[in-house]
ChimeraX commands (.cxc) that place a marker at each C-alpha (Angstrom):
marker #1 position 62.15,152.53,66.48 radius 0.5
marker #1 position 65.85,153.22,66.73 radius 0.5
marker #1 position 65.97,152.46,70.44 radius 0.5
marker #1 position 64.04,149.00,69.79 radius 0.5
marker #1 position 66.66,148.15,67.04 radius 0.5
marker #1 position 69.60,148.95,69.61 radius 0.5
marker #1 position 67.74,146.80,72.40 radius 0.5
marker #1 position 67.32,143.90,69.72 radius 0.5
marker #1 position 71.13,144.41,69.04 radius 0.5
marker #1 position 72.27,144.41,72.56 radius 0.5
marker #1 position 70.13,141.42,73.39 radius 0.5
marker #1 position 71.39,139.26,70.52 radius 0.5
marker #1 position 75.09,140.18,70.74 radius 0.5
marker #1 position 74.65,139.19,74.77 radius 0.5
marker #1 position 72.45,136.31,74.49 radius 0.5
marker #1 position 74.07,134.36,71.34 radius 0.5
marker #1 position 77.24,134.13,72.56 radius 0.5
marker #1 position 76.23,132.88,75.74 radius 0.5
marker #1 position 73.97,130.17,74.41 radius 0.5
marker #1 position 76.84,129.16,71.80 radius 0.5
marker #1 position 79.53,129.17,74.58 radius 0.5
marker #1 position 78.24,127.38,77.57 radius 0.5
marker #1 position 78.89,123.36,77.21 radius 0.5
marker #1 position 75.73,121.38,77.59 radius 0.5
marker #1 position 75.95,117.79,79.02 radius 0.5
marker #1 position 75.68,116.20,75.72 radius 0.5
marker #1 position 78.49,118.44,74.21 radius 0.5
marker #1 position 80.79,116.95,77.34 radius 0.5
marker #1 position 79.97,113.41,76.52 radius 0.5
marker #1 position 81.43,113.95,72.84 radius 0.5
marker #1 position 84.46,116.44,73.09 radius 0.5
marker #1 position 85.55,117.81,69.85 radius 0.5
marker #1 position 88.65,116.44,68.34 radius 0.5
marker #1 position 91.17,119.14,67.08 radius 0.5
marker #1 position 91.81,118.57,63.25 radius 0.5
marker #1 position 95.28,118.68,61.81 radius 0.5
marker #1 position 94.74,121.99,60.22 radius 0.5
marker #1 position 93.86,123.48,64.00 radius 0.5
marker #1 position 96.68,121.85,65.66 radius 0.5
marker #1 position 99.11,123.74,63.02 radius 0.5
marker #1 position 97.60,126.98,63.51 radius 0.5
marker #1 position 97.57,126.74,67.45 radius 0.5
marker #1 position 100.31,128.37,69.33 radius 0.5
marker #1 position 103.43,126.53,70.52 radius 0.5
marker #1 position 103.21,124.92,73.93 radius 0.5
marker #1 position 105.04,126.61,76.67 radius 0.5
marker #1 position 108.10,125.22,77.16 radius 0.5
marker #1 position 109.84,123.81,80.67 radius 0.5
marker #1 position 112.45,125.85,82.29 radius 0.5
marker #1 position 116.03,124.61,81.15 radius 0.5
marker #1 position 117.49,122.80,83.78 radius 0.5
marker #1 position 121.50,122.27,84.24 radius 0.5
marker #1 position 123.20,119.29,82.68 radius 0.5
marker #1 position 124.59,118.39,85.98 radius 0.5
marker #1 position 123.39,119.56,89.56 radius 0.5
marker #1 position 126.26,120.61,91.88 radius 0.5
marker #1 position 126.53,121.26,95.76 radius 0.5
marker #1 position 129.11,124.10,95.21 radius 0.5
marker #1 position 127.78,127.12,97.32 radius 0.5
marker #1 position 129.35,129.19,94.30 radius 0.5
marker #1 position 127.38,127.62,91.83 radius 0.5
marker #1 position 124.17,127.98,93.31 radius 0.5
marker #1 position 121.79,130.80,93.58 radius 0.5
marker #1 position 121.50,131.87,97.62 radius 0.5
marker #1 position 121.76,135.09,99.87 radius 0.5
marker #1 position 124.50,136.31,101.73 radius 0.5
marker #1 position 125.11,134.87,104.97 radius 0.5
marker #1 position 125.64,138.32,106.45 radius 0.5
marker #1 position 123.82,141.53,105.86 radius 0.5
marker #1 position 125.18,145.12,105.97 radius 0.5
marker #1 position 122.72,145.56,109.01 radius 0.5
marker #1 position 125.31,145.23,111.78 radius 0.5
marker #1 position 128.74,143.47,112.48 radius 0.5
marker #1 position 128.62,139.68,111.89 radius 0.5
marker #1 position 131.26,137.52,113.45 radius 0.5
marker #1 position 130.35,134.37,111.16 radius 0.5
marker #1 position 133.29,132.88,109.30 radius 0.5
marker #1 position 133.13,130.56,106.72 radius 0.5
marker #1 position 135.81,127.66,106.95 radius 0.5
marker #1 position 136.29,126.23,103.62 radius 0.5
marker #1 position 139.02,123.30,104.19 radius 0.5
marker #1 position 139.90,120.77,106.86 radius 0.5
marker #1 position 143.24,122.84,107.92 radius 0.5
marker #1 position 140.97,125.92,108.26 radius 0.5
marker #1 position 138.51,123.91,110.79 radius 0.5
marker #1 position 141.31,122.14,112.27 radius 0.5
marker #1 position 142.86,125.67,112.80 radius 0.5
marker #1 position 139.69,127.10,114.31 radius 0.5
marker #1 position 139.36,124.17,116.61 radius 0.5
marker #1 position 142.81,124.74,117.93 radius 0.5
marker #1 position 142.20,128.48,118.81 radius 0.5
marker #1 position 139.04,127.82,120.64 radius 0.5
marker #1 position 140.40,125.45,122.87 radius 0.5
marker #1 position 144.08,127.45,123.37 radius 0.5
marker #1 position 143.12,130.92,123.31 radius 0.5
marker #1 position 139.85,129.79,125.32 radius 0.5
marker #1 position 137.80,132.37,123.13 radius 0.5
marker #1 position 133.90,131.81,122.82 radius 0.5
marker #1 position 132.83,130.17,119.70 radius 0.5
marker #1 position 130.38,128.25,117.91 radius 0.5
marker #1 position 130.93,125.58,115.24 radius 0.5
marker #1 position 128.07,125.66,112.96 radius 0.5
marker #1 position 128.15,122.41,110.60 radius 0.5
marker #1 position 125.69,122.86,107.68 radius 0.5
marker #1 position 125.00,122.05,103.78 radius 0.5
marker #1 position 124.02,123.76,101.22 radius 0.5
marker #1 position 121.32,121.12,100.43 radius 0.5
marker #1 position 119.65,121.35,103.93 radius 0.5
marker #1 position 116.40,122.86,104.17 radius 0.5
marker #1 position 116.44,123.58,108.02 radius 0.5
marker #1 position 120.07,124.99,107.55 radius 0.5
marker #1 position 118.71,127.66,105.38 radius 0.5
marker #1 position 115.76,128.29,107.49 radius 0.5
marker #1 position 117.80,129.04,110.51 radius 0.5
marker #1 position 120.46,131.19,108.74 radius 0.5
marker #1 position 118.70,134.52,109.74 radius 0.5
marker #1 position 118.60,133.29,113.13 radius 0.5
marker #1 position 122.12,132.64,113.24 radius 0.5
marker #1 position 122.78,136.05,111.77 radius 0.5
marker #1 position 120.76,137.86,114.56 radius 0.5
marker #1 position 122.30,136.10,117.27 radius 0.5
marker #1 position 126.05,136.74,115.91 radius 0.5
marker #1 position 124.91,140.57,116.21 radius 0.5
marker #1 position 123.66,140.01,119.34 radius 0.5
marker #1 position 126.90,138.24,120.64 radius 0.5
marker #1 position 129.48,140.11,118.87 radius 0.5
marker #1 position 132.27,138.64,121.18 radius 0.5
marker #1 position 131.24,135.20,119.83 radius 0.5
marker #1 position 132.89,134.03,116.94 radius 0.5
marker #1 position 130.59,131.50,114.71 radius 0.5
marker #1 position 132.49,129.29,112.28 radius 0.5
marker #1 position 130.38,128.03,109.57 radius 0.5
marker #1 position 131.42,124.65,107.90 radius 0.5
marker #1 position 129.96,123.19,105.04 radius 0.5
marker #1 position 130.05,119.39,105.65 radius 0.5
marker #1 position 130.44,118.66,101.61 radius 0.5
marker #1 position 133.65,120.66,101.37 radius 0.5
marker #1 position 136.58,118.20,100.36 radius 0.5
marker #1 position 138.98,116.82,103.36 radius 0.5
marker #1 position 136.38,117.05,106.27 radius 0.5
marker #1 position 135.43,113.28,106.34 radius 0.5
marker #1 position 137.69,112.30,109.00 radius 0.5
marker #1 position 137.27,115.77,111.02 radius 0.5
marker #1 position 133.41,115.27,110.95 radius 0.5
marker #1 position 133.62,111.73,112.24 radius 0.5
marker #1 position 136.04,112.67,115.04 radius 0.5
marker #1 position 133.60,115.30,115.95 radius 0.5
marker #1 position 130.37,112.94,115.90 radius 0.5
marker #1 position 128.65,114.94,113.17 radius 0.5
marker #1 position 126.05,112.86,111.81 radius 0.5
marker #1 position 123.24,115.19,110.76 radius 0.5
marker #1 position 122.98,119.10,109.91 radius 0.5
marker #1 position 122.40,121.71,111.36 radius 0.5
marker #1 position 125.09,120.60,114.27 radius 0.5
marker #1 position 126.18,123.34,116.38 radius 0.5
marker #1 position 129.26,122.94,118.86 radius 0.5
marker #1 position 129.45,125.47,121.58 radius 0.5
marker #1 position 132.94,126.49,122.98 radius 0.5
marker #1 position 133.29,128.09,126.23 radius 0.5
marker #1 position 136.62,128.74,128.07 radius 0.5
marker #1 position 138.54,126.42,125.97 radius 0.5
marker #1 position 135.94,123.49,126.26 radius 0.5
marker #1 position 133.25,122.29,124.08 radius 0.5
marker #1 position 130.56,123.15,126.68 radius 0.5
marker #1 position 127.56,121.50,124.86 radius 0.5
marker #1 position 126.11,120.91,121.21 radius 0.5
marker #1 position 122.34,121.47,119.71 radius 0.5
marker #1 position 121.64,119.09,116.78 radius 0.5
marker #1 position 118.84,120.01,114.74 radius 0.5
marker #1 position 117.18,123.48,113.85 radius 0.5
marker #1 position 115.57,124.26,116.95 radius 0.5
marker #1 position 115.56,127.70,117.53 radius 0.5
marker #1 position 114.75,128.12,121.23 radius 0.5
marker #1 position 117.49,125.64,122.20 radius 0.5
marker #1 position 119.86,127.58,120.29 radius 0.5
marker #1 position 118.78,130.97,121.72 radius 0.5
marker #1 position 118.74,129.58,125.16 radius 0.5
marker #1 position 122.21,128.21,124.99 radius 0.5
marker #1 position 123.57,131.35,123.55 radius 0.5
marker #1 position 122.09,133.24,126.38 radius 0.5
marker #1 position 123.34,131.04,129.20 radius 0.5
marker #1 position 126.73,130.34,127.91 radius 0.5
marker #1 position 127.76,133.77,126.10 radius 0.5
marker #1 position 125.52,136.32,128.04 radius 0.5
marker #1 position 127.79,139.34,129.32 radius 0.5
marker #1 position 126.64,141.72,132.07 radius 0.5
marker link #1:1,2 radius 0.2
marker link #1:2,3 radius 0.2
marker link #1:3,4 radius 0.2
marker link #1:4,5 radius 0.2
marker link #1:5,6 radius 0.2
marker link #1:6,7 radius 0.2
marker link #1:7,8 radius 0.2
marker link #1:8,9 radius 0.2
marker link #1:9,10 radius 0.2
marker link #1:10,11 radius 0.2
marker link #1:11,12 radius 0.2
marker link #1:12,13 radius 0.2
marker link #1:13,14 radius 0.2
marker link #1:14,15 radius 0.2
marker link #1:15,16 radius 0.2
marker link #1:16,17 radius 0.2
marker link #1:17,18 radius 0.2
marker link #1:18,19 radius 0.2
marker link #1:19,20 radius 0.2
marker link #1:20,21 radius 0.2
marker link #1:21,22 radius 0.2
marker link #1:22,23 radius 0.2
marker link #1:23,24 radius 0.2
marker link #1:24,25 radius 0.2
marker link #1:25,26 radius 0.2
marker link #1:26,27 radius 0.2
marker link #1:27,28 radius 0.2
marker link #1:28,29 radius 0.2
marker link #1:29,30 radius 0.2
marker link #1:30,31 radius 0.2
marker link #1:31,32 radius 0.2
marker link #1:32,33 radius 0.2
marker link #1:33,34 radius 0.2
marker link #1:34,35 radius 0.2
marker link #1:35,36 radius 0.2
marker link #1:36,37 radius 0.2
marker link #1:37,38 radius 0.2
marker link #1:38,39 radius 0.2
marker link #1:39,40 radius 0.2
marker link #1:40,41 radius 0.2
marker link #1:41,42 radius 0.2
marker link #1:42,43 radius 0.2
marker link #1:43,44 radius 0.2
marker link #1:44,45 radius 0.2
marker link #1:45,46 radius 0.2
marker link #1:46,47 radius 0.2
marker link #1:47,48 radius 0.2
marker link #1:48,49 radius 0.2
marker link #1:49,50 radius 0.2
marker link #1:50,51 radius 0.2
marker link #1:51,52 radius 0.2
marker link #1:52,53 radius 0.2
marker link #1:53,54 radius 0.2
marker link #1:54,55 radius 0.2
marker link #1:55,56 radius 0.2
marker link #1:56,57 radius 0.2
marker link #1:57,58 radius 0.2
marker link #1:58,59 radius 0.2
marker link #1:59,60 radius 0.2
marker link #1:60,61 radius 0.2
marker link #1:61,62 radius 0.2
marker link #1:62,63 radius 0.2
marker link #1:63,64 radius 0.2
marker link #1:64,65 radius 0.2
marker link #1:65,66 radius 0.2
marker link #1:66,67 radius 0.2
marker link #1:67,68 radius 0.2
marker link #1:68,69 radius 0.2
marker link #1:69,70 radius 0.2
marker link #1:70,71 radius 0.2
marker link #1:71,72 radius 0.2
marker link #1:72,73 radius 0.2
marker link #1:73,74 radius 0.2
marker link #1:74,75 radius 0.2
marker link #1:75,76 radius 0.2
marker link #1:76,77 radius 0.2
marker link #1:77,78 radius 0.2
marker link #1:78,79 radius 0.2
marker link #1:79,80 radius 0.2
marker link #1:80,81 radius 0.2
marker link #1:81,82 radius 0.2
marker link #1:82,83 radius 0.2
marker link #1:83,84 radius 0.2
marker link #1:84,85 radius 0.2
marker link #1:85,86 radius 0.2
marker link #1:86,87 radius 0.2
marker link #1:87,88 radius 0.2
marker link #1:88,89 radius 0.2
marker link #1:89,90 radius 0.2
marker link #1:90,91 radius 0.2
marker link #1:91,92 radius 0.2
marker link #1:92,93 radius 0.2
marker link #1:93,94 radius 0.2
marker link #1:94,95 radius 0.2
marker link #1:95,96 radius 0.2
marker link #1:96,97 radius 0.2
marker link #1:97,98 radius 0.2
marker link #1:98,99 radius 0.2
marker link #1:99,100 radius 0.2
marker link #1:100,101 radius 0.2
marker link #1:101,102 radius 0.2
marker link #1:102,103 radius 0.2
marker link #1:103,104 radius 0.2
marker link #1:104,105 radius 0.2
marker link #1:105,106 radius 0.2
marker link #1:106,107 radius 0.2
marker link #1:107,108 radius 0.2
marker link #1:108,109 radius 0.2
marker link #1:109,110 radius 0.2
marker link #1:110,111 radius 0.2
marker link #1:111,112 radius 0.2
marker link #1:112,113 radius 0.2
marker link #1:113,114 radius 0.2
marker link #1:114,115 radius 0.2
marker link #1:115,116 radius 0.2
marker link #1:116,117 radius 0.2
marker link #1:117,118 radius 0.2
marker link #1:118,119 radius 0.2
marker link #1:119,120 radius 0.2
marker link #1:120,121 radius 0.2
marker link #1:121,122 radius 0.2
marker link #1:122,123 radius 0.2
marker link #1:123,124 radius 0.2
marker link #1:124,125 radius 0.2
marker link #1:125,126 radius 0.2
marker link #1:126,127 radius 0.2
marker link #1:127,128 radius 0.2
marker link #1:128,129 radius 0.2
marker link #1:129,130 radius 0.2
marker link #1:130,131 radius 0.2
marker link #1:131,132 radius 0.2
marker link #1:132,133 radius 0.2
marker link #1:133,134 radius 0.2
marker link #1:134,135 radius 0.2
marker link #1:135,136 radius 0.2
marker link #1:136,137 radius 0.2
marker link #1:137,138 radius 0.2
marker link #1:138,139 radius 0.2
marker link #1:139,140 radius 0.2
marker link #1:140,141 radius 0.2
marker link #1:141,142 radius 0.2
marker link #1:142,143 radius 0.2
marker link #1:143,144 radius 0.2
marker link #1:144,145 radius 0.2
marker link #1:145,146 radius 0.2
marker link #1:146,147 radius 0.2
marker link #1:147,148 radius 0.2
marker link #1:148,149 radius 0.2
marker link #1:149,150 radius 0.2
marker link #1:150,151 radius 0.2
marker link #1:151,152 radius 0.2
marker link #1:152,153 radius 0.2
marker link #1:153,154 radius 0.2
marker link #1:154,155 radius 0.2
marker link #1:155,156 radius 0.2
marker link #1:156,157 radius 0.2
marker link #1:157,158 radius 0.2
marker link #1:158,159 radius 0.2
marker link #1:159,160 radius 0.2
marker link #1:160,161 radius 0.2
marker link #1:161,162 radius 0.2
marker link #1:162,163 radius 0.2
marker link #1:163,164 radius 0.2
marker link #1:164,165 radius 0.2
marker link #1:165,166 radius 0.2
marker link #1:166,167 radius 0.2
marker link #1:167,168 radius 0.2
marker link #1:168,169 radius 0.2
marker link #1:169,170 radius 0.2
marker link #1:170,171 radius 0.2
marker link #1:171,172 radius 0.2
marker link #1:172,173 radius 0.2
marker link #1:173,174 radius 0.2
marker link #1:174,175 radius 0.2
marker link #1:175,176 radius 0.2
marker link #1:176,177 radius 0.2
marker link #1:177,178 radius 0.2
marker link #1:178,179 radius 0.2
marker link #1:179,180 radius 0.2
marker link #1:180,181 radius 0.2
marker link #1:181,182 radius 0.2
marker link #1:182,183 radius 0.2
marker link #1:183,184 radius 0.2
marker link #1:184,185 radius 0.2
marker link #1:185,186 radius 0.2
view
């Protein structure tokens, strides 16, 4: 008798909530409207994330991962103004050092995607200096215009004091092939 009572209790506790909780076609056509008291007792809605009052392309204000890592030597040099870019270009031409000028922007998705490849290549070719230039820095307009930088990422490759070639876009294979052809040491 006790077993029968337990079976009845179990069946009623399983069957009843299911039969009450499942919607029927008739209940879906007339959805219940909450009353004012139900609304006051409901938990507060989730809040949206706090957005900054103004957006900035300043790389020091944006969360980012470092351009270089501790896994090996990096020859990536960040140029922060027009004078530094002019001096680096002069050095690449006059001293005839192998160099890559990497024109980028913090807002550029392909630039961020290719950044780890640039890091790997800078480790593979430690004798080549890669100059990273953010095109949104102040005072670069005339320099970018003179160098015909119209999109990012753009790479200018210098070899023996001359601009040897350029790669426009995040073409990883072309970037690797160009570096192999120009800078491979035997």
